[in-house]
Each structure stands twice: as structure tokens, then as C-alpha cells.
C-alpha positions, 0 to 999 in steps of 0.5 A: 139203391134208393129208398123213398122217404116216409113223409113227416107229420110236417110233409102229410100236413102239406095235403090239407086244403086239397079239393076232389069233386065227382058227380053222379045220378042219385038214381032209383035204381040204385036206391031199389039195390040198396033196399034189396040189400037188406031186404027192405020194401021199395014202396016209398022209393019213388022219383022225387022222394027225399033220400033216407039218412045216409044214402047219400053213401051210394052216390058221388064215390070216387072212381078209382081206375084198377092201376091206381088201386093200392094192395088193400084195394083203396086209391094209392095214396097221394093224389088226394088222400095224403101218403101216411106210411101206416098201413091200417086204414079205419074210417073212424066216424062221421058227422053229417048236418042235413040241409035240405034234403036230396031227392031220386032222380036229381044230379048230384055233386060231391067236393071233398076237402082235406081239413085236418091231418094230425098225428097221436100216440095210442095205445097201439102206437102212432096214428094218423088223422085225416078229416074229410069235409064232404060237401053234397049238392043237387039239382033240386036244391038239397045239400048235406055236409059230412065231416068224416075222420079216417085214422091210419094205424101201424100193422098190429103184432097179434090177432085181434080178438072177436070182441073187446070184452066190454060189457054194454051199458044199460040202453033203454031202446025204443027201436031194435032191428036184427041183422045178419051181415053175411058175405052176400050183404057185404059184397053188395054194400061194397058194390053200392059204396063202390069200396074195394078195400079187401077187408070187407070180402078177402078172409086171407087179407083179413087174416094174414095181412091186417090180423083180423080174425075174419072179414070186417063189416063195413063202419058206414054200414053199420052207421046207416043201419043205426040211422035207418033205426033213428029214422023209425022214430020220426017222420021229421027230416032228420037235420043231423046224424053223427057215428062213431065206431067202437070195435069191429064186427064181423062177417056172419055174426049177428047184430043189433041196430038200436034207437032210443027214445026220442027226446027234445029232438035228439035220440041216441043209437048205438050198434051192437055185436053178437057178444052184446057189445057196443060196436057202434054209438052215435046220435040223431037229431030233428 
């Protein structure tokens, strides 16, 4: 009987430069489904209108066939993402540069490239960081580039707390929006982003395998809500938006998306959990 060797960091770094492409239609119907997910008006959603900031998340996602999925609901590692042996995968954050607006009704193509694979040691043990560049272009000349950070971690040895117990620093918000991410919202967001990761719908998987106390709210869902809060500050098209996760939020606990006053064409954003602690931070620029 043989056992597969665990890939070293040198092995994993041979994945740098790998590319993947996917096309899609930035359809009006999917944008209407997005608005319905959050209970928003659909009046401004028309063919030819620009996508809201971060709405690219709903298009050009990997169409992984069922036999190619891993136990956690993600695509098996190896064909594109490096075969990291660490079991837990998390979306740590994204930095998006908007070059020209992608319009509803456009044909869109995404080209993803693995830019780096690095290993670090943190409080929870070994961490592997994979940096992806996801470049989008559309038939009307729209384009954006998202730099996404994915982190792989060791299995925990104890159940994670519902909060980290870190009181938030004072934050002077101009926009504050309240949400209750329930099971239906998470289900619909997973469908919109074609995301099969079981931590977003399978409570027993969360508790028994990932040691989360409950179903986990998507990091990009919180980033998307923060971007919409920032978009309320100005009618000008956003040129950049970046966000970083600070701690997970869980289903059926209220969250708030906050945006500060716009100053020098920039604004700060946060998402806070039910305890008023910071779960996500970021910034917007115009």
C-alpha cells in the first residue's frame, strides 16, 4: 500500500502562472435575482446599465462538474488550484480595480492566473496563501482586475467562538445598512456565485469538520454589501474597492455594513457582527 506524498511549498509554487478562462453573459435576469436576494429595487437594472461594484462575482464562475468536487464542495485541488494538503480554505480578501464599466447584457470573459503561493506560520499553525489575479473583459469594452487572496489552514482542535471578543474602534459612518443573513439569503448567494462550499449551508459539516459554531456567512457577501454601502456615497463610478476579512459571521445573526464619509475621493468601510465587532474592513476610491 502506498501513500501520496504531501506536496512541499516548492512543489506548490510550480502552479504559479497556471491560467483558467471562463465566459458568461452578464444577464439582466441574474442581476434581478441579486436584487431579489437582498430585497432591493430592480428599477435601475436595465440592459446597458453598468454592473454595481463587485457584481462581477455573479459571473464567469468555475463550472466544476459534480465528480470533480471535493468533500468540502470546492473543486478538487490540482487541475488549477495547487494541491495544498491543509484542509481548511478561506477567502481572505480581494482588491478590485475597475478600469471601465461592464454593462448588463455584455458577454464577459474571465482569465484567472495564479500569481504566487507562499507559506507562513501563524497562531493557528501553518498557512498557505494563494494569490489569484482574475481579469474580466466584456464585449462593450468594460474591464476590471481582481486580486484575490485565498488561505489554507490546518484543522482546528476546538470549536471556534462566535466572536473574537475584540471591541471595535470608533468609526464615524455616513451610511449604515442592517441585514439579517438567514439561510435563504446564504442559499441564494451561493447559487448566484455558483459556490458549493458546504460551510455556507451544511450545519453538521460546519460543526463536525470545520469546528464552526454554525453556518458561515460568505466573506464576499459581506464585501459586496460593504461595496454597496460605499456606492451610496457618490454617483461617480468606483475605481477601486478592497476588503479583508477579520473574523467570520454566522447565519441568523444580524450584521451591519458601514461606510464613512467620502474624503479625498476615498472612503472606509466595515462590516460588523451581531456583537458590534469588526468582521470585515476595506476601502473604496473614485
